[in-house]
Each structure stands twice: as structure tokens, then as C-alpha cells.
C-alpha positions in Angstrom: 85.0 121.9 117.7 81.8 121.5 119.8 80.4 118.5 121.7 77.8 117.6 119.0 80.4 117.6 116.2 82.8 115.4 118.2 80.1 112.9 119.3 79.0 112.6 115.6 82.5 111.5 114.7 82.7 109.2 117.7 79.5 107.4 116.7 80.8 106.9 113.2 84.2 105.5 114.3 84.2 104.1 117.9 82.4 101.2 119.5 79.0 102.1 121.1 80.3 100.6 124.4 82.6 103.7 124.8 80.1 106.5 123.8 78.8 107.1 127.3 82.3 107.4 128.8 83.4 109.8 126.1 80.3 111.8 126.7 81.1 112.0 130.4 84.6 113.0 129.6 83.4 115.9 127.5 81.1 117.1 130.2 83.9 116.8 132.8 86.4 118.7 130.7 83.8 121.4 129.8 83.0 121.9 133.5 86.7 122.1 134.5 87.6 124.6 131.8 84.6 126.8 132.4 85.6 130.5 132.1 88.8 129.8 130.2 89.3 131.2 126.8 91.7 130.6 123.9 93.5 133.4 122.1 90.8 133.1 119.4 88.1 134.1 121.9 86.6 130.6 121.8 85.8 128.6 124.9 89.0 126.7 125.9 87.3 123.3 125.8 87.1 123.6 122.0 90.8 122.8 121.9 90.8 119.4 123.8 87.7 118.4 121.8 89.4 119.3 118.5 92.5 117.2 119.6 90.1 114.3 120.3 88.5 114.7 116.9 92.0 114.5 115.3 92.6 111.2 117.1 89.3 109.9 116.0 90.2 110.7 112.4 93.4 108.8 112.9 91.2 105.9 114.1 92.8 105.8 117.5 91.2 103.9 120.3 88.6 105.2 122.7 91.1 105.5 125.6 93.3 107.9 123.6 90.3 110.0 122.6 89.2 110.2 126.3 92.7 111.2 127.4 92.8 113.9 124.7 89.5 115.3 126.0 91.0 115.5 129.5 94.7 116.2 128.6 94.8 119.8 129.9 92.6 119.4 132.9 95.4 118.5 135.4 97.8 121.2 134.1 95.3 124.0 133.7 92.4 123.4 136.1 91.8 122.1 139.7 91.4 118.5 138.4 93.7 115.9 139.9 95.0 112.6 138.6 93.4 110.9 141.5 90.0 112.3 140.6 90.5 111.3 136.9 91.5 107.8 137.9 88.5 107.4 140.2 86.1 108.6 137.4 87.7 107.2 134.2 90.0 104.5 135.4 93.7 103.9 135.7 94.6 103.6 132.0 93.1 107.1 131.2 94.9 108.6 134.2 98.2 107.1 133.0 97.7 108.7 129.5 96.7 112.1 130.9 99.7 112.0 133.3 102.0 111.1 130.4 100.9 113.9 128.2 101.2 116.4 131.1 104.8 115.2 131.8 105.8 115.4 128.2 104.6 119.0 128.1 106.6 119.7 131.3 109.8 118.3 129.8 109.5 120.7 126.9 109.7 123.8 129.0 112.4 126.1 127.7 113.1 123.9 124.7 115.3 125.6 122.1 116.6 123.0 119.8 116.5 119.3 118.9 119.0 118.1 121.6 117.0 119.8 124.4 114.0 117.7 123.7 115.8 115.1 125.8 116.5 117.5 128.7 119.9 117.3 130.4 118.4 117.2 133.9 117.9 113.8 135.4 114.4 114.7 136.6 113.1 115.8 133.2 114.6 112.9 131.4 113.2 110.5 133.9 109.7 112.0 133.4 110.0 111.8 129.7 111.1 108.2 129.6 108.5 107.1 132.1 105.7 109.0 130.4 106.4 107.8 126.8 107.9 104.5 127.7 104.8 103.5 129.8 102.5 104.0 126.8 103.5 105.2 123.4 100.1 106.6 122.8 101.2 109.6 124.8 103.3 110.7 121.8 100.4 110.4 119.4 98.1 112.4 121.7 100.8 115.1 122.0 101.2 115.2 118.2 97.5 115.8 117.8 97.7 118.5 120.4 100.5 120.3 118.6 98.7 119.9 115.2 95.6 121.6 116.4 97.7 124.4 118.0 99.3 124.9 114.6 96.0 125.0 112.8 95.0 127.9 115.1 98.3 129.7 115.0 96.8 132.8 113.3 95.4 134.1 116.6 98.8 134.4 118.3 101.4 137.2 118.1 104.1 137.1 115.4 106.7 136.3 118.1 104.7 133.3 119.4 103.9 132.2 115.9 107.6 132.0 115.0 108.5 130.2 118.2 105.8 127.6 117.9 106.4 127.1 114.1 110.1 126.7 114.6 109.7 124.3 117.4 107.2 122.3 115.4 109.4 122.1 112.4 112.5 121.1 114.4 110.9 118.7 116.8 107.4 117.6 116.1 107.7 117.1 112.3 110.8 115.0 113.0 109.0 113.1 115.7 106.1 112.4 113.4 108.5 111.2 110.7 110.2 109.0 113.4 106.9 107.5 114.1 106.2 106.9 110.4 103.2 109.3 110.4 103.8 110.7 107.0 100.5 112.6 106.6 101.0 114.3 110.0 104.6 115.2 109.2 103.6 116.9 106.0 100.9 119.0 107.6 103.2 120.1 110.4 105.9 121.0 108.0 103.5 122.9 105.6 101.9 125.1 108.3 105.2 125.7 110.1 107.0 126.6 106.9 104.2 129.0 105.9 104.9 131.1 109.1 108.6 130.8 109.1 109.2 131.7 105.4 105.9 133.0 104.0 107.4 134.5 100.8 109.2 131.3 99.9 106.1 129.3 100.8 103.8 131.3 98.5 106.4 131.2 95.7 106.6 127.4 95.8 102.9 127.1 96.2 102.4 129.0 92.9 105.2 127.1 91.2 103.6 123.8 92.3 100.2 124.8 91.0 101.7 125.8 87.7 103.7 122.5 87.4 100.7 120.4 88.2 98.5 122.0 85.5 101.2 121.2 82.9 101.9 117.6 84.1 98.4 116.5 84.9 97.3 115.4 81.5 100.4 113.4 80.9 100.2 111.9 84.3 96.6 110.7 83.6 97.8 109.0 80.4 100.4 107.1 82.4 97.7 106.0 85.0 95.5 104.8 82.1 98.4 102.8 80.6 99.4 101.2 83.9 95.7 100.3 84.7 95.3 98.6 81.4 98.5 96.5 81.8 97.6 95.5 85.4 94.2 94.6 84.2 95.7 92.2 81.7 97.6 90.6 84.5 94.4 90.3 86.6 96.1 92.1 89.5 93.7 93.8 91.8 94.9 97.3 92.5 94.2 100.9 93.4 95.9 103.8 91.6 96.4 107.4 92.9 98.9 110.2 92.6 101.1 111.9 95.2 102.3 115.5 94.8 105.5 116.5 96.6 104.8 118.7 99.6 105.9 122.3 99.5 108.4 121.9 102.3 109.8 118.7 100.8 110.1 120.5 97.5 111.9 123.4 99.2 114.5 121.1 100.8 115.1 119.1 97.6 115.4 122.1 95.3 118.1 123.5 97.6 120.2 120.5 96.5 119.7 121.3 92.8 120.5 125.0 92.5 116.8 125.7 93.1 115.7 124.1 89.9 112.4 122.3 89.9 113.3 120.6 86.6 115.8 118.4 88.5 113.0 117.1 90.8 112.0 113.8 89.2 109.6 112.7 92.0 107.5 115.9 92.0 104.6 113.7 91.0 104.5 110.0 91.9 102.1 107.3 90.9 101.1 105.1 93.8 99.9 101.5 93.2 98.3 99.7 96.1 97.9 95.9 95.7 96.9 92.9 97.7 100.2 91.2 98.7 104.0 91.5 98.8 104.3 89.1 95.9 101.9 91.4 93.9 104.2 94.3 94.6 107.1 92.5 92.9 104.9 91.3 90.1 103.8 94.8 89.4 107.4 96.1 89.5 108.2 93.6 86.8 105.3 94.7 84.7 106.2 98.4 85.1 109.8 97.7 84.0 108.5 95.9 80.9 106.4 98.9 80.1 108.9 101.7 80.7 112.7 102.1 80.9 113.7 102.0 84.6 116.5 104.3 86.0 118.5 101.6 87.6 120.0 103.8 90.3 116.5 104.8 91.4 115.1 101.4 92.2 114.6 101.0 96.0 113.3 98.0 97.8 112.0 99.3 101.1 110.0 96.1 101.6 113.1 93.9 102.1 114.9 96.7 103.9 112.4 99.1 105.5 113.3 102.7 106.3 114.4 103.4 109.8 110.8 104.6 110.7 109.3 101.3 109.5 108.2 102.6 106.0 107.8 99.8 103.5 107.3 100.1 99.8 108.9 99.5 96.4 110.1 102.6 94.6 111.2 102.9 90.9 111.7 105.8 88.7 111.0 105.2 85.0 111.2 107.0 81.6 107.9 106.7 79.9 107.3 106.4 76.1 106.6 110.1 76.0 110.0 110.7 77.7 108.4 111.8 81.0 110.3 110.8 84.2 107.9 109.4 86.8 108.4 107.9 90.2 106.2 104.9 90.9 105.5 103.6 94.5 104.1 100.1 94.9 102.8 98.8 98.3 100.1 96.7 100.0 97.1 98.3 101.7 98.7 97.6 105.1 102.0 99.3 104.0 100.0 102.2 102.7 98.1 102.6 105.9 101.4 102.6 107.8 103.0 105.1 105.4 100.1 107.5 106.1 99.6 106.9 109.9 102.7 105.2 111.2 102.5 104.2 114.8 98.9 105.3 114.9 98.2 102.6 112.3 99.2 100.0 114.9 96.1 101.0 116.9 93.6 101.0 114.0 90.6 98.8 114.6 92.6 96.9 117.3 90.1 95.0 119.3 92.8 93.8 121.6 92.8 97.4 123.0 89.4 96.8 124.5 90.5 93.6 126.2 92.1 93.1 129.6 95.2 91.8 127.9 96.1 95.2 126.3 97.5 96.4 129.7 99.5 94.2 132.0 100.6 95.8 135.2 99.6 99.2 133.7 102.0 99.0 130.8 101.0 98.7 127.1 102.2 95.7 125.2 105.2 95.9 122.9 104.9 97.7 119.6 105.7 96.3 116.2 109.3 95.3 115.5 109.8 98.1 113.0 109.2 100.6 115.8 111.6 98.9 118.2 113.0 102.2 119.3 109.7 102.8 121.1 110.4 99.6 123.0 113.8 101.1 123.8 111.9 103.9 125.5 109.9 101.4 127.4 113.1 99.6 128.5 114.7 102.9 129.5 111.6 103.7 131.6 111.9 100.3 133.4 115.5 101.3 134.3 114.4 104.6 135.7 111.6 103.0 137.7 114.1 100.5 139.1 116.2 103.3 140.3 119.0 103.5 137.7 120.7 106.9 137.1 118.9 108.3 134.0 122.1 110.3 133.1 123.7 106.9 132.2 120.8 105.7 130.0 121.6 105.9 126.3 118.5 106.7 124.4 117.9 109.0 121.3 114.4 109.7 120.0 115.8 111.0 116.7 118.9 108.8 116.2 119.2 106.6 113.1 118.6 102.9 113.2 120.4 99.9 111.7 118.7 96.7 110.5 120.5 93.5 111.5 119.7 90.0 110.1 119.9 86.6 111.7 121.3 83.8 109.6 117.7 82.7 109.0 116.8 86.1 107.6 114.9 87.6 110.5 115.3 91.4 110.8 116.0 93.2 114.0 115.9 97.0 114.4 118.6 98.5 116.6 119.9 102.1 117.3 122.9 103.2 115.3 126.1 102.5 117.2 124.8 99.2 118.7 127.1 96.3 119.5 126.7 92.5 119.0 125.6 92.2 122.7 122.7 94.6 122.0 121.7 92.3 119.1 122.0 89.2 121.3 119.7 90.7 124.0 117.2 91.9 121.4 116.9 88.4 120.1 116.5 86.9 123.6 117.7 87.6 127.1 119.1 84.1 127.5 121.1 84.4 124.4 122.5 87.7 125.6 123.3 86.3 129.1 125.3 83.4 127.6 127.0 85.1 124.7 130.5 83.8 124.1 131.4 85.1 120.6 130.0 86.7 117.5 130.1 85.9 113.8 129.3 88.9 111.6 129.0 88.1 107.9 130.7 84.8 108.7 133.7 86.5 110.3 134.5 86.5 114.0 134.3 90.0 115.5 135.2 91.4 119.0 132.6 92.6 121.5 133.4 96.2 120.6 132.4 95.8 116.9 129.9 98.5 115.8 127.0 96.9 113.9 126.2 98.2 110.4 122.9 97.9 108.5 122.7 94.7 106.6 125.1 92.8 108.9 124.2 89.1 109.3 125.0 88.3 113.0 125.2 84.9 114.6 125.6 84.7 118.4 127.7 81.8 119.8 126.7 80.8 123.3 128.1 78.7 126.1 126.3 77.7 129.3 129.2 78.8 131.5 129.4 82.3 130.0 127.8 85.0 132.3 127.5 88.8 132.1 130.3 90.8 133.7 130.8 94.5 134.4 132.9 95.0 131.3 130.0 94.1 129.1 128.4 97.4 129.9 131.1 99.1 127.8 129.8 97.2 124.8 126.1 97.9 125.0 123.9 100.8 123.8 120.3 99.7 124.2 118.5 100.1 127.6 117.3 96.5 127.4 120.8 95.0 127.2 122.1 97.3 130.0 119.1 96.5 132.2 119.6 92.8 131.8 123.3 93.0 132.6 122.8 95.2 135.6 120.0 93.0 136.9 122.3 89.9 136.6 125.2 91.8 138.4 122.8 93.0 141.1 121.5 89.5 141.8 125.1 88.1 141.8 126.1 90.4 144.5 123.1 89.6 146.8 
């Protein structure tokens, strides 16, 4: 990636107000990396420019793009954060610092658990870096993706190490962020280096399968298009082929038989509204026989990474088994880009309101675990021992409902107090008792997905030290500790 190529992409996707700053960042990075080479023999600066181009393709904001251009300068050159802040501003410096610290915490990483290092210092760095601005994670994913794309220039030993780490850590992180397209590419490249024979076998099998199924699949698309046209439902149709790594994992469950994989090809229907999604589901079920155990409503109950869509598997008139996914354009954008979709075309990012006291504003509710990181970062900054902070980047989530039907996303293993504090700090501070599914439960009850929780409050109820035993989320623990600290002073 060269400057002219990057700037062409920038001019097509980013506000003209930012062009001059991005141009200055490219010149600065080029100057600082002068004389440095990549394993491919290219000038080193081609890497940060390529990372920036990836972020532009994800439609990330200008600040993220600038930070990507500068992301290796502090670690690999004589540049300092102070200098970057004086030239490009505090927000850029915060992002560059965050990416540098996330890189540092990965030193010596061997497995999934060590991504959250056991040392207090490294955990603190990670929490502060990511919690301060979640865009740090997205920049780091783009950085890793470009390194994978150029893996051919490294030794076999390094290829295996980076591919293994990418599959175990970065693919899962992309999935956790709902970034489906990125996850698939990371998995495909990594798997091709880790198990090249298996990869090539499945690649050929996929190609053969597609050629056989394509004509029948096109017939189904034509039938569906005709019926939706009769219903005057505006829609877009496309197909999805199961990725090679996903196919590998699924075939392992079915004695390596591809004939047992019913979602090898899926028909995707993108419509204008949630109500259209359900209307289309009804039309599909009138057209074809649904497999009742394969109907999944991820709109009412999203996946733990925020993914929303309707899924149904049907048997067509030609006895073909096909998975059909139905979603709105917004749901589709999120399914493809996840957390990055939250920043697409977001004019708020260019306003002074985007940052308050140097911290980005809260993310969407379906990515509440990112807010858990932000809450944990506050605890670290306030001086709490990071070894006592309970946070898990890859842990499962549970979805809890209020009696009115509002949904809250909490880490698996959360307690009613965690829910109370997630709803509102005042509710948590005055929690007296809890009704779960209309039954009174104790403070030590472990919440389950689908629970309907009602918090009973009393004005004379106040947090006490024992409450810390019945909390998991950083926000709840921070609020309780803050109250106890104030009570003692």
C-alpha cells in the first residue's frame, strides 16, 4: 500500500475536512519509519498504510485511520506520545497509546487465557487501553489481518505461531465483536497455514458442491423473489457459502460427512423493517416446509455478540434443504462489521460530544461487555487492585429482561445486584429484594438467559461489604466500593 492508493480511498470515504491531517500523518509515519523494511523487502511504512486502508474499507472514522497510520511509530521509532499529541491531538495519542499497550500485553502469549495476563501491570494496561476507547481493538484487528495477508514472507515457524495465535485469539475476538467478515478471513488464512492439506481438500470439496447446488439454489431465489414481489415487500437477495474453517468444524461433528451440513449454502433476505422480517418468515413457511427445530429468532433474543436475524431451515418442493436468513439492512451491516458498524457514517464522532474527559461514549447495549471493560478501566484508574477485577473478553453473556420487556446484556455468572446496577446506579444502591420470573430469589442467585427480573427497592437500603460477594460486573463493584469508601470518610 502506497500513499497515493490510500489517499484515493480516503477521498472516496472520509470527509474532506480530515484529508490534510491524514496526509500529514502519512508523511510523519513515512519519515519516522525511514530505512525500516518488512520481511517482504517492502518499505515498512507500507504496513501501517495498509492497516489504515483496511479501516477505511470498514468505514471507520478518520481518527481511527490516522491512529492506524501512526500505530507503530511509538513502539518502533524515536517518536513519542507527547510529540504525536502535540501534532495530531489528544484523541489520536490515546488511540496510538492504546494499540501500543495492547501489543505489549500480548508478549509471550501462548493460549486464550493468557490474553488477559496474570500480572497486575499487564492487565491494568489492557483494561485501560481498551476500556478507554474500544476503537483500539478494531485497529489491532486490522493490524493483525494485514500481517496475516503477508504471512508468506515469514519462516514456517513464525507462520505457524502467528496463525495459531490468530485462530485462537483474534478470530474469537472478531466474533466477540460481531465482526463476521473479519472473523472468517482470519480463520481462513490461519487454517490454510496450520492445516494446508485439510484446507485444500475442503476447498476442492466446496467448489465441487457449489457447482452441483448452484442451479437449484438459483431456482429457489427466483421463487422467493416472485412471492415477495406479490407481497410488495422491498428486499435484496443474496447467497452465503459456508466458510472452509466453519465447514471443517461442523463436519467434525458429523463423521466428516458434508451431506449432513444443511446450511452449506444459505439464502439471505434483507428487508426494510423488523415487521417485514416476520412477514417474510411467514411467506417462506407457506412456500416451503419448515424444519421446526431449526427456526431461530435472533431478533427477539440476539446472540451474545449482538448478532440479530431470523433463521429458518426449509425443505423445498424439489426436496432440497436450505437455510434462509432474514434481516434488516442495519442487522446485516452489524452481522458483517459488528462493533465497527457502530462507527459507520457516525457524524457524532466529528463533534466535541464524542469524547468527554478523553473517554469515548458508551457503545450499544448489545456490546455491553465493552462497557464492562470501560468500567474495569475506571476501577484501575481509581487505584483498585486489578487482580480483584472480574472481566472476561471471551466469556458468554446472558440476556435478562425487565418486566416491561427491556433487554440487558450481562456476563454469564452475574447476580441480581449486577442487573440492578446495570439498569441504574440508584436502583442498585437501594436494592432490597429480587423477583426472578415472579419468584423471590436470594442475592446469590445466578442469573440465566431469559430471566425476567424485578428489583424491589427501599430508601433505607444501602450497599454493604457483603454485597461484593454477590457481584460480577466491574460497574456494580465500582459503585459499591465507591459508596463504602465515602461512608468511611
